[in-house]
C-alpha positions, 0 to 999 in steps of 0.5 A: 533358921539359916541353912547353906544353899546349893547351886541350883536349889529351888526356892519358895516364897517363904524363903530368904536369901542372905550372903555373908561378908564375902558371899556372892549369889544370883537368884532367878525369880519370877522372870528376873535375875538378881545379883546380891552383893556381900552382906545382903538379904533378900526376902522372896515374899515381903508379906512374910518379912518385917518392916514396911510390906508390899504384898507380892513384892520382893523385899531387900532387907539389907545390902544391895542387889542388881536386877535384870528384868524384861517385862515383855512376855510377862503376864500384864507386862508389869514391873518387878516390885522390890520393897525397901525401907524407903519405898517400893522400887518398880523395875523395868530393865536393869537397875541396881538398888543399894540400902545405906550406907547410913540409916534412911539412905538408898541409891538407885542406878538405872542402866537400861529401861525405866524404874519407878520408886514409890514412897514418902517422896511420892512417885519418882521416875528414873530413866536409863543413864540416871541415878537417884539418891534418897535420904530421909528428910531430904528431897530426892536427888537425880542426876546422870550416871558417872562414866564407865572405866575403859579397859586398857585393852581396846582390841575386839578380842578379849584382853590378856592379863597376867597373874602371879602365884599367891605369896605366903609370909616371907615372899615365897609361893604359898605351899600347895596354893593355886590362888593367883594375884591378878592385875587388871589395868584400866583407864580411870574416870574423872569424879570417881571416889572408888571402883567396883570390880566383879569377875565371873566365869560366864558372860552374865556374871551369874557364877561370880568368883570375885567382887571387890572395891578399891580407891580412886587413886588406883589405876590397876584393879587387883583381884585374887582368883583360884586359877588361871583361865577364861573369865569375864570382868566388869568394872564400875566407877562409883561417884560421891553419892555412892551411885555406881555407874555402868560397866561393860563386861569384857572377856579376859584371858588370865595367864600365870607368870611362874618363877622363883624370886619374881617381883611384880609391880602392878600398881605404878604403871599401865603395864605390869613390871617384872623385876629381877637381878642378874638374869630373870627366868620364868614361865608363862602358863596359859589357862588353855590352848597355846601361847605365843610370847614375843620378847623385844620384838622377836617372836618365839612362835606359838607353843602349848603348855608353859612358855619359858622366858629368860631375860638378861640384864636391862629393860625388856618388853613382852607381848603375849598372845593366846591362840584365840587372839587375846593379847597382853603386854608387860615390861621387865627390868633386870638389874645388876645383882648385889652380893653378900660375903659370908666369912668363916675363920677356918684355922690359926697358924704360925703364918697367919690365919686361914679363912673360908668365904662364900659369896651369895647373889641377892635378889631385888629384895636383898634376899639370897637368890639361890636357885633364882638369880643366874649370876655367872662367876665374877673375878674376886681380888684380894689386895693388901691395904698397905701394898702389894699386887692383887691376888686372884682367887679361884672360886668354886660355883656351888649353885646358881648365884653362890660361890665359895673360896679360901685364902690365908692372911699373913700374921699382922697383915690386913687383906681386903677381899673385893668382889667385882663384876664387869661393871666394877666392885660390888662387895668387899670385906676386910680380913686380918691375920693373927698377931702372935 
């Protein structure tokens, strides 16, 4: 019978630990620390498990586990023994053992110290910086580990990265949600077929909050976290033999970008790209402490709480620094807004036809940007297609990026309503008068 575990719960030799498809856990056992991947199962005494037994050893029944074990100080200085379907793995140092993905397959990566695998292949010794691949019916394959990806932040201080509130269907912020989508740019590794990203609240990743994999085409690791704040992250490259290379842990400071109609591209560039139309307004919110936001080389000074940022049309570059020295950059592109004209026939009379119209500024996705785009009043012209001078109309601003007006069209005539800004025409509509 399986039961839910609690943090800090003591375990006995008769216990097994199993993680679900999204489960993450770490176990301290016999002087070792073990980190289980999702969909993994570990028996704490293989003598009570099924399959090949190695009395007194742990047993990895399925999935993958990372092991950190220092035999110094342990009685006899013996290795930690891990039984698997493909043999017994004896760990002195730091190693990762993964069963699968196919039947009779196992991968072992040694990051520190030495590991021995005893089984059908005999005794295979794997030293630090080496990986071993075992496939039933084939000779074991040994080779150097693939290199480690590098974070784009090369400063000694923690890197600062940007998160945006999780979006619900339709692109709006999910109601009541606190989850944030996070982008972590990194430098890729040649030969990688995919990457593994782990994020935790401590520098040993005991309290992990995220583990995900993504394809080698990506140059930005994407994660979803419950909140902004200080985290620790490790990214590893995985080679074509499914062996994960080393990955140093780096402290990361996660700040939140919060604003309506804020589009963020985290995939096409080393730096996140913000985009908007007309004028872009948002807040940069720290996890704790204070932030200093520099816009286009102008330092706004250090402030506590959310730092408001307002950007006009054109390209921009922002540098954000936290009070503990973490640093991050992003780009912004604020484009010329587009507009939609909504027209309502108001009345019909002897002299023609009356109309009411409303002009709405649109965001970069073509959605109404009311409350987000701060478009200023633009001149509106009504001009007869046949002849006559332009007629200037008075617009009433009904909200941010929303304007309204009225006009009449003489019977038998057609007027073109033209909306223009400083750069020229942005929208138009034809209005026809009544024909008696």
